N, C-alpha and C positions, 0 to 999 in steps of 0.2 A: 087173711089169718094168719095167725103166729105159727110157724114151724111147718110150714108148707113148700117150701122151697128148698130144693137140694144144693145149690149155688147160688152165688151172687158174686159181682165185682163191683168196686166201690174205689174212687180216686177222690172222696171228699168225706170229710167227718161228718158233716150234717145228715149228708144221706145214708152212710154208715150207720149212723145211731138211728136213723128214723126207720131203716129197713132190716137190720140185722135178726131182728126177732121174728121175721118172716122166714128165716132160715131153719131148718131143722137140726136139731143137736147131732151133731157130728157131721153135719155139713160142710162145704166148702166155701169159704169166702176168701178172695182174692184182693188184698189191697194193696194200696200205694203206701208205703211205709215212710213216706217224707210227710204226707199228708193226713195220715190215719194213726192214731195210736190205739189198739185196742186193749182192754183192760184183761188183767190177770183172768178174771171169770170169763170173758169172751175167749180167751187163749183154752181155758177147759172146755168149752162148750162146742166150739165148731174147729176145723181144721182151717186155721188161719195161714194162708200164703202169701208171703209178702214179694210182691214184684215192682219195681223201681220205673213203672211204666212210663212215667213223664220224662224220667233221665233219660231211658232208652230210645224214646222219641226225638228227645233234643240230640242226645250225644251219638246214637248209631246211626238212626234213620237220618237225622238232620233237621227235623221239621217236628215240631211240638204238637202240630195240628195233627200229626199219624196217629197220636197216642189213642184215638178211638179206633184205628185200624188194628194198632196193635192188641187192644182192648178185646176187639170183636173175635180175632184169630184164640187168643188164650180163652176166651169163654167158649167158641166151639170146641176147642181142645178139651177143656175140663168138663164139658156136658157129652162128653162120649162121640165127637163128630156129629153131632145132631143132624146137621147138614154137612154134606161130604165137602171138605175142604175146597177142592177146586171148584165146586158148584158156588160155593160161598165168595170165594174169590172173584170168578166172573163177574157173579151179581155186583159186588163192590167196585169193581172196575168200570161196570157199565153207569155207575152213577156218578161217576168222577170224571172230569177233563183229561185227555188221552195225554197230555204234558204233564200229569202227576202219576200217572201209571206207575214207571219204574218206583217212585219214590213209595206209593203205597204197596206196591208188589212187596219192596224190600221190608216195609213194618208189619204185612201180612206174614213174612216168612220168620221175620224175628219173634213175633207174637207166638208163633208155634215152636219155635227154638225154645224160647225161655218160658214157655208154658211147661215142655216136658222136661227142661231142668228143675224148676222149681216142684214139679210133679215128684221128681224122683228126691230132691232134697226134703220134702216134707214127711 
């Protein structure tokens, strides 16, 4: 139903357009600004936070695949740490091979860092 979600994160215009109306007015939507262009009306309706998730994954973590881990950490941050960060991290690491633990840890930490910075800036 429309307007029942408090938070959304999107890295694609199509999914943003499809699901944004599910977010309550005043709710937070984190977007990848290189891939999504919110309307002026969107900016008035929701708390739009722009984070270059894909750029961060490529340039700061060194692997674009880690964008999902960045997004996971950010989503947990913006939803008030629904799951304790270290529990979420441990669970995420249990799902990936040991050889990529370091890069995924880095992505998780950067997700939390940039979520906190974006939160202060908005």
